[in-house]
N, C-alpha and C positions, 0 to 999 in steps of 0.2 A: 504495499498497500506503503505510496508519495509521500510525503514525510513536505512539512514550511521552514524550507531552513535559512536563517542570517546572515550573510555571507556580508563581515568587514572586510573593506578596506582601508592600513591604516598608512602612515606616513612610518622616517625614521625615529619622529618625537613625538611617536604616540598617535599624534589625530589623528580621528577617522574621516576619508580623504570619500570615502563615499556607506552605506549599505542596501546590500538591494536581499529580498523576501525573494524567496526563489521553492517555487512545490518541484517536491524531485523527490524520487526512491536511493537516490547518496549520495554522503555529504560531499562523497571528489568529484564530485560529478557538476552536485551545484557549483564552483565557482565554477567554470565556463557555462554552464549556463548564462552567468549572472555577468561574464564579458561581454557575451553575447548580445544578451538585454539589454547593458551599459551599449552598447553601440551601435544602434543601431535604434533609443532613444534620443543622448545626444553621445554621439560622432566624441567630442573634444568633452568633456567630463571622460569617454573611454579612456583615450591618451594620455590627458588624465595617470589617472588610474597609472596604469600604462608603465609612465616613467615615473610615477613616483612610488611608488604603494611599496614598501618596506616585511608588511607581514598584511596575512591574510588570512582572518579568522570565521569558525563556518560556526554559527551555534543552531538548537533547536529552536525553534520555535514557537 
């Protein structure tokens, strides 16, 4: 059964750059889905997340 996941992208100082909620079966897959959602919604934010992300945290929503 699919689950809701929160994918948190943070920079080196620990500041959150983006938080995306994803509904999928596996937590590791949630990161790629979140990146795809960001790219589709806001290409500039997607590029920022790609360049600035230092840590990615996936948690149960």
